[in-house]
C-alpha distance (Angstrom), angle and dihedral (degrees) to the residues before:
residue distance angle dihedral
M1 . . .
A2 3.77 . .
I3 3.80 92.3 .
N4 3.80 91.9 55.6
R5 3.81 91.2 50.3
L6 3.79 91.6 47.7
L7 3.81 92.2 48.5
S8 3.80 91.1 47.0
F9 3.80 91.0 50.1
F10 3.79 91.4 48.1
L11 3.80 93.4 49.5
N12 3.81 91.3 48.1
E13 3.80 91.1 51.3
I14 3.81 90.9 50.0
K15 3.81 90.1 52.3
K16 3.81 89.8 52.5
N17 3.78 97.5 43.9
K18 3.82 119.1 48.2
I19 3.81 93.2 -174.3
L20 3.81 90.2 56.8
A21 3.82 89.7 50.2
I22 3.81 92.2 50.7
F23 3.81 91.1 46.6
F24 3.81 90.7 50.1
L25 3.81 92.3 50.1
I26 3.82 92.2 48.8
I27 3.81 91.9 50.5
A28 3.82 91.9 45.8
A29 3.82 91.4 49.5
Q30 3.80 90.6 49.3
Q31 3.79 92.1 51.0
I32 3.80 92.6 48.0
F33 3.81 89.8 49.3
F34 3.80 92.6 53.0
I35 3.80 93.2 45.4
L36 3.80 91.6 51.8
K37 3.81 97.2 38.7
F38 3.79 100.6 46.0
P39 3.81 121.1 44.8
P40 3.82 120.9 -143.6
I41 3.78 114.4 -78.5
Y42 3.77 119.2 -131.3
E43 3.79 116.8 -165.5
A44 3.78 129.5 -175.9
D45 3.82 91.8 -91.3
T46 3.82 97.5 45.2
A47 3.81 92.4 103.1
T48 3.80 90.7 54.1
Y49 3.81 87.4 64.8
I50 3.81 99.5 36.7
E51 3.81 98.0 47.7
P52 3.83 94.7 55.1
A53 3.82 88.8 47.0
K54 3.82 89.6 53.9
Q55 3.80 88.9 47.2
I56 3.82 90.6 52.9
L57 3.81 91.1 51.2
E58 3.79 94.6 45.8
T59 3.81 101.6 41.1
G60 3.79 106.1 12.6
T61 3.81 90.4 -124.6
F62 3.77 134.3 101.4
Y63 3.78 128.6 -144.6
S64 3.78 127.6 161.1
D65 3.78 133.0 151.2
T66 3.79 92.7 -155.2
R67 3.82 108.4 30.5
V68 3.77 137.2 61.2
S69 3.78 115.3 -134.5
G70 3.83 101.4 -110.7
Y71 3.79 104.3 89.2
P72 3.83 96.7 33.8
V73 3.82 88.3 52.4
L74 3.81 89.9 50.5
L75 3.82 90.0 50.0
A76 3.81 90.7 48.6
I77 3.80 91.4 51.3
A78 3.81 91.5 48.3
K79 3.81 91.6 48.2
K80 3.82 91.5 48.3
A81 3.82 91.7 48.3
A82 3.81 92.7 47.1
G83 3.77 92.7 49.1
């Protein structure tokens, strides 16, 4: 699979380059900190993004009177990748 090759390449590069490994660990630690420190924010229009994303995952189609497809598609891809 392409993901396995990409992961293998990335891990090999980290083994070769200590600075890249340190940079990766700093970025990962920062992201974990922000995820744990700040809870998700739900605004009044959050559902207008999440519902079309669910629709894309369930039916493979997109329809919305108020939203363009970009962000709901991104959410659908993230949800699919995360499981």
